[in-house]
N, C-alpha and C positions, 0 to 999 in steps of 0.2 A: 377188959376183955381177956378171957382166959386163953391160955396157950398150952401146948403140950411140949415139953422140953425133952429132947433125946438125950441119953446119957452121953457125957463127954469123955474123951479120951485124952491121954497125955500126948505131948508133942511127938508126931511120928518121925522117927529117923529110920527107915527101912535098912535091913542088913544087906539086902541084896537090890541095888539100884543099877540103873543103865550105866555102863562104862562111858567114859569120856576122853577122847584122845586129845593130849596136850597140844595147845595150838598157840604158840607166842605170836605176838602182833608182828614181829619182824619176818615171820614165814610168809605172811601175805605179800610184803614187798618183794622178797626173793622170787617167790612163785610168778609174780607179775613179770619181773625181770626176765625169768627163764622162758615164759611164754613169749615175751617181746623178741628176744635174741633168737629164739627158734624159728621165726618166721623167715622164709626164703626172701632174700633181697634187702632184709633190713640193714645188714652190715654195709652193703654197697651204698644204699640210700643215705643212712647216717653218715657214712664216711664222706659221700660227696658233698652234702650240705655242710659238714664240718669244714671240709677242704674249702668251700666257697666263702664261709664265714671267716676263716682265719686268712685267707688271701685277700679278701675284700677289706676287711677292718685292719689288717696289717700290711697293706699295700705300701704305705709310706716306708716301710722297712724291706718288705720282701720283693717288691717289683723290681725287675732287672733294669728298666729304664724310666726316664722321665715321661709321663703319658703324653705331654705337650711337645717334647722335642722332636724335631723334624729332620728327616734325612732323605731329601728329595732324590738323591741319587739311588736309594733303595726302595723306592716306591713300588708298591704292589710285589714286594718280594715273598717268596714261598718260605715255609718254616725252614730254619737254618740254626747252626749253633748259636749265633748271635741273636736272632730273632726267632724264639721257639714256635711261635704261632704265625710268624710272618709280619708284613707291615701293610698300613692302609695306602690311601692314594697320595698322602703327604710323607709317607715313609716313617710314621710313628709306629712304635711297638704295639701290636694288637694286644698281646698278653698284659701288658702294663695298663693299657686303657681299659681292658676287661675287669682288671683287679681293682683299679681306683674307681670305676663306674660301679662296681658291684655293691658297694656300701651305700650309695645313693639309692639303687633299685631295691635293695633289701629293706632298708629303713622306711622307704616310701611304702612298700607292701605291708610292713609291720605296723605302719601307722594306720592303714586301712583296717587290719584286723583288730588292733587295739580299739579304734574308734567304734567298730561294729560290736565288739564285746561290752564295752562301757555302756553303750546305749542298749544294745539287744537283750543282754542277760537280765539287768533288773527289771526292764519293761516286761519281758517274757515271763519271769518269775511272778511279778505282781498280777499280770493277766491270767496266767494258768492257776495260780493259788487262790486269789481273791475272787475271780470270775465276776459275774454280774456286770454292771455298768462300766467298770473299770476295764474289763475284758473286752467289752464292745468298743470303748473308745481307742484302746491300744491296738485292737485288731484293725480298726478303720485306719488309724495312723500307719500301720504297716502296709496295708493295701494302697495308700497313697504314695508311699515311698516306693513301692514295687511298680507303680503306674508311671513314674517319673522316667523321661527318656535320658538314660545315663550319659550318652555321648554328648548330647546337647547341653546337659547341665554342666558336664565336665569342660566343654569348650567356653561356656559362659563364665565359669570360675577362672580359668586361665586368663580370659580376656579381661576380667575385672581385677583379679589379684596378681597377675603375672605368672611366670613359669615356674615357680617355686613348687616343687613336687609335694612338698609337706601340706600345702593347703589344698592342692587338687586332690590328693589321695584322702585327706580327711573328708572331703565332700564325698568321695566315692565310698568311704566307710559309713558315713551317714546313710547313703543310698542302700547299701548292702545290709545294713543293721535289720532291715525288714526281715530278711531270711532268718537272722538269729532270733528275732523276736517269735516268729512263727514256730521254729523248732523248739526253743525253750518253753514256749506256752503249751505246745502240745505235749511234750515230755512231762513237764510240771503236772499238767491235768490228769495225766494218766497215773503218775505216782502219788497225787494227793490224796486218792482214794484208797491207798494200801492201808492195811491194818496197822502197820508200825507207825505210820503218820498219825492215825487216830490214837494209837497207845501214846505217842508223844503229846498229843492234844490233851488227853485226860490225865497225863501226869503233870499238867499245868504249865508246860513250856509255852512260850510266847511265840506268836507266828513268825517273827524275824529268825528266832533261833530254829525253829523248826525247818523253815526254808533253808537255812545256812547248813544245818547240821544233817538234815535227813532228806531234803529234795535236792539240793544242789549236787551232791555226789552223784546222783542218778542221771544228771544232765550232762555231766562231765564228757561221758564217752561220746555221744553225738555231736557235742560242741568241738571235740577233738578233730573229728573228720571234716566239719564244716569250716573250722578255722584253718585247717590245712589246705581245702580246696580254695578258700577265699584267698590265702596267701598266694598261691599259684595264680589265680585269676587276677589278682591285684598286680602281680609282677607282669602278666601279659598287658593288662591295661596300661601300666605305666610305661612299658616298653612301646605300646602303641602311641601313646602321647609322645615320647621321644622320637618315634618314627615320623610323626607328623610335624615335628620341629617345635613341639609345645612344651619341651623339657628345659633342663638348663641350657644357657646360651652356650654356643660353640665358642671356642673348642673344648670346653669341659666335657669329660668323657661320661657317657651313660650308654646302657646296653641298647636302647631303642635308637639312639643316634648312630651307633655301630651297624644296626641292621639297616636303617636308611641308607647310610654310605654304601653298604654292600649291594643294596637293590639297585642304586644308581650306577654302580660300576659292575654289575652282573656280567656284562658282556666282555669287560675287560679283564676281569680277575674273579672267576666263579669261586674261588677258594675263599674269598673274602667273607662270604655268607657262612662258611662252615663254623669257625671258632665261635662267633657270637650266637648263632643260631643253636648249636649244639649245647653250649653253656645254659642258655635260656631253656631248652626243651628238657634237659637232664635236671635242671634245678626245680622247675614246675612238676615233673614227674616223681623226683624224690620227696618234694614236700607232701604230695598227694599219697604216695606209698606209705610214708611215715605216718600220716594222719591215720590210714587204714589199719596200719599195725598198732598203733597205739589204742585205737578203738576196740580192735579185736582182742588184744591181749588185756584190756582192762576188765576187771570183775563187774558184771552188770546185774541189775535186778529187773525183774519182769513186772510191768505195771498193768493194772486193769484198765479196761476202756474208759476213756475219759468222758463220762457223761455225768459226772458227780457234781456236788453241791458247790456254791460258792462258800469260801471260809466265813464271810460275814453272814452269820444266820440272822433270821428275822426276829427282832425283839418285840415281844407284846407290849402294848401300852400300858400305862398304869403304874402305880406304885409298887416296888419290889418288895417291901417289907409289909407283911400282912399283920393286921391287928386282931383278926378272927383266928385264933389259935385254938384248935380242938384238943382235948384230952381223951386218952384212952380210959378203959375201965379200971386200970391201976392208978389213974389219977395224974399220971405223967403225960407230957406233951410228946408227940411222936418226933422221932429224928427227921423222917421224910413223910410228906402228907401230899401225895398226888390226888388232885381233885378235878374231875370232869375233863380229863386231858384228851385232846383231839389233835391228831398229827394228820397232815394232808400232804399230798404230792400233786404237783401240777400235771394235768392231762389235758388233752384237747377239749376246749370248751369250758375250763374252769379248773377247780381243785377237787381231787378224790380223797376223802378220808381213808386212812388205813387203820388208824386207832380212834375209837369212837367213844368218847366219855368215860374213859378209864379212871377209877378211883381206888386207892388202897394206901395204907400208911405202914411205915416200918419204925419201930421203936429201938432204942439203942440195945445193942447186944441181941437183937432178934434176927432170925433167918427166915426170909419169905421167899417161897418158890413161885415163879411165874411159869405156869404150866399149859400146854396146849400143843396141838399139832402144828407142823410147819405151815406158815401162813396165817396164823392167828393174831399176830402183832406183838408177840412177847418181845423180840429182840428191838423192834422199833420203839417200844415203850421204855425199854431199859436205857437205850442209847439216848433217848430224848431227855433224861435226867440230867447228865451232864452236858447237854446241848451238842451231841453228836449224831444228830438225825442223819441217817444215810441219804446219798443222792440229793435231790433238790427239795426234799420233804422239810417240813418245819411245823413247829406248833402254832395252831391258829386259835386255840382258845384252851382255857382251863388253867390250872395253876401246879407248879412244882415247888412245893414249900420244903425248903431244907433249913431245919433250925429257925423257921419263921420267915425266911427270906424266899421269895419267888423267883427261882433261877430262870423262869421263862421271860422275866421282865428285867433282869439286870443286864448290864452292858457285857461285851465280849471281855474287856479287861477285868471286870469284876468276876465273871464266870471262871476265868482262868484261875483266879485265886482259890476257887473251890476244888478244881480239878487237880488231882494228885495229892493235895494235902488233906482234903476232907472227904474227897470222893475218889475212890481207886477203881480201876476197871481191868478185868482179865478177859482177854479175847478168847473166841471158840477155837480158833486155830493157832497154836503157839508159833509155829514155823513162819506163819505169815505176819504176825503181829510183831516179830522181832526183826530189826533192819539188818539185812544180811551183809551190809557194808561195814558194820561196826562189831567189835567184839561185845561179848555180854557185859564185861566189866564197863566198858565205855558207856553202854546203854544204861547201866544201873547207876553209874556215878553221876551221870549228867542231870537227872532230876534231883539226886541228893545235893549236889553242889547248887543247883538252881534254888531249891527250897530251904534247905538248911544253912546255905551260905558258908559250907566247909571248904577248906583247902584240898588239894589233890590227896594228900596223905590221910587226911580224917575221912574223906569220902570213899577211899579205897577200904579203909577199915570197917566202915559201916557197911559197904557193899558186901565185904566177905562175911560180916556178921549176918546180913539178911540171907545170904546164899546158904549160910548154915542153918538158919532158922527154918527155911522151908525143906530141910531135910537132905540137901545135898552134901554127900559125904567128903568131897574134895573141892571145897570152894576155889581154891587157887587155880586149878586147871580149868574150871568152868569160867572163872573170871577172865582167862586169857583166851578163851574158845570163841569161835564164831558160831552163829546159829546151826549152820549146816553141819557142824561137827557134833551137835547134840542129838540124842534121841527125843522122840515126841515128848515122853515123860519128863525128861530132863529140861527140856525147852519150856515146858509148861511150869515147872517149878521156878525156872529162871523169871518166866513172865510173872508169876504170883509175886516173886521177890521185887520185881520193878514196881508192880502195883502197890506193895506195902512200903515202898521207899519214902513216901510222903506221910506215913502213918495215918492213913485215912479212917474217918469215923464210919463211912459207908463204903463197903466193897462190892461192886457189881460183876458177878461172874456169868458170862454168856456161854452156857452150855460148855463149861471147862473141860469136861471129860469125853465130849463126843468123838474127838479125833484119837483117842487113846485106847489101848486094849483093855480087857476087863480087869486084870490084875493091877495095871497102873491107875485105871479109874478109881478102884477102891483105895489106892494110896493117896491120891490127890483128894478125895473126899475126906478121908480121915485127916489129911494135912489141913483142909480148909475148916474142919471143925475144931482141931486143935489150936490153930491160929486164932479162930474167933473166941475161944475161950480165954487164951492167954493175952489177947489184945483187947477184947471187949468191944470189937467193932461189931456193926449191923451188917448183914449180908443179903443181897438180892441174887437168888440163883435162877437163871433162866434155864428151863430144862423141858424136855418132852417125856423124860423118864420118871414115871411116878415111883419107881424103886428108889431113885435118888432122892425125891422129895421126902418119902417115908423115912430114909435114912438120916437126913441132915436138917430138914426144915421144921419149923414151929408152926407156921401157917401157910396155906397154899391159896394162891389166886389163880383160878382156872379161866383161861381166856379162849374165846372162840369167835372168829370172824371179826376181830378188832374190839370185842366187847368182853367185860368181865361177866361170866355167867355163874360164877359161885365162888365164894370166898368163905373159909373155915379153918379152924385149928386142924392140923394134919390127922390127929387121932379120930376126930369126929368125922372128918372127910372120908376116911377109909371105912369107918364103921358104918356111917349113914350117909352116903351122898344124897345131895337134895337137888341135883339136876340130871337129866337124862344123859347129857354129854359126859359129865363126870362119871356117872354110872358105867357108861360105854367104855370110857378109858380104863377104868379099873378092871372090868371084865376082860378087856383085850390085853391086859398085862401078864405075861406068862408067870406061872408060880411053880415053885419046886413041888409041891403037893398038888399038882394039876390033875384035873380029871381026864378020863378017856375022851377022844372025839377031836373035832376040829376046834381050835382056838376061836372065840367069838371075836368078830371084828365089827368096825362101825362102817356100814355100807355108805359108799358115796365118798365125796372129798369136800374140803373146806371151800365155799365160794370164794371167788376172787372179789376184791372190793366193789368193782362195777356191777357184779351181779348180786350184791347183797339184797335180800328181800326186804319188803317193808315191814313184815311181822317178825316173828322169831326167826333168827337166822339158822337155827339147828332144825327147823320144822322138816325140811325135806329128808332129813336123815333119822328122824325121831319116830320111834314106834307108838309114842303117847300123843301124836299130834291130833288136834281136834281143829275144826273150822276156826275157833276163836284165835287159835295161835298164829294165823296167818293174816289176820284182818288189821291188826295194829301192833306197833312196837311194845315189846314186853319190858317193863320196868325192872330194875334190879331191887328186890324187896329184902329189908331187914327181917331175919327170922328170930332174933333174940337181941338182948341188949348186950351182947359180947362180941358183936362183929360178924356174925353168921349171916350170909346173904345168898340168894339165888335169884336168877333170873328165868323163873319158870311159872306158869300159871296153874300147872297140874302137880304141884309139889305134894299135895295130899293124895295123889292117885298112884305115886311111885310104889308105895308098899303094897297096895292092892293089886298091881299088875306085875308083881314079881315073877309070876309064873310065865308071863310073856317073854321075859328075858331068858328063861331057861329053855325056850324053844326056838327063839329066833333072834337074830341080831337086831341091835338097837336101830 
């Protein structure tokens, strides 16, 4: 198959690139602390909690009296120099009993929170990230726990296992873990569809590492507030058990027992309710306020709506290694051979194809452009190659042969071995594909250490080398910076460096210049061309810009409504398009030597998959349409022995009706 190769340029290192403010990692922690302490009331809440903790766990040293010592002559005494908070009905010092009882109450509440975290966080992460049947089972488990009558369960636990707070509060932690499961699941499901998570997948990182490094940090903020609320709730529940006499046996001090005694003697000494009640109220409020403050001060990321796919993709049956290896016109086997690819999404009543029978190949060192309007299936096709089909879509038939191995039929573990090391991916929007919670250096070193098994020092040196390779003039500053500190062009260069960290043989670039201004677009295209020449990798460029195709691609694959409608070397495609849709795209592309008048456009829009016609899918917008175009599907026809293809029954009429294109839109 003949191709047209555009002239290659040397590696681009632009003289003028976007400035990058230096941002050491420590600055993020300092900024977080500044935001935290700036919130009103934080000092009081933190001080009160610290005071309670010190007094409770240091009660044996700090308490002024023995909590069990009785002084019947001073029963119901008001606060005085000897008894700072007064005495109870038996003359025991209230302050000392509060201090000694505080450790029991706080440890019991902490037991509840730890139990809920240990159960809820892992199950919520699994349900939200894996989805599918695991999500259904875990969600039903959470619903079952929430349906349990808490008080009855706690009373039963006390009746069976005794009054030990540790056991009863562990049981309470198991019950409230349902709230943690639901929260973590919802947050994880929202985060898992972010582009930086997809970028981590395509880097070849395993599911566990992605969850711990990229998903869990985004769950931390909502967990803080729920944990603080649960801590206060557990404190109240434990005090309630003590109030009912279901806590430690008297005369052992605990806050619930103190409230019970105060309620019993409310008519004799109303003051008795004040010390214990105020300590309990202030402690609960302080826990809640600190949770709010920690959440609001924490840097957060914004997730998409969680309607995405399960991590476990559907694997097609059959052997992964194909014995049917095709060769190109040059006699070499293609690096990538996509055959009759069909990708479908679930809809009411069944599955709806969005990519329908797409076939093309890519040779080593070749650049292929996937071209078409939005909604033609370009991105879904490209993402299906490394197994990152968006949403709940999946490959239902066809083959994705990479070096003779069908990626649609390998296991998730085998596929992860191709991501990052053999197949790299550059996302359309660099700011979204980079995790805002980590520095560029961290995100670059992570796949390097994972794939190349380097230590921290070696990974750092390699990361700086890659940042220099992609034309960043000050790699040290960018290495220490967070994504929000970079301009769009600089972030895209960093994303390219991450994609190159595993030295891939095939690089998929999903409209890498769309979100950038014109001058930066040219720099990124020159960079990709230079990198390809230097590293010898193949490149799939997803774009709607024919100017980009002419600038960098060897061959073009034109897609419309989920199908390939034309495939040709770029030079031949521009000189003599063999499909009306391709001709329409070329005519609607602005040119510097443009003629006067209105720029021609293609009337109408790309039909959505559910509205695809039975015959030619471009017929409703085509000026050459005849009745035969709409009666039956139009096959993709080979026009020569070198890979030129077209899906049109009126190919021979294109030249004859050129005058029609001069007077009307396609």
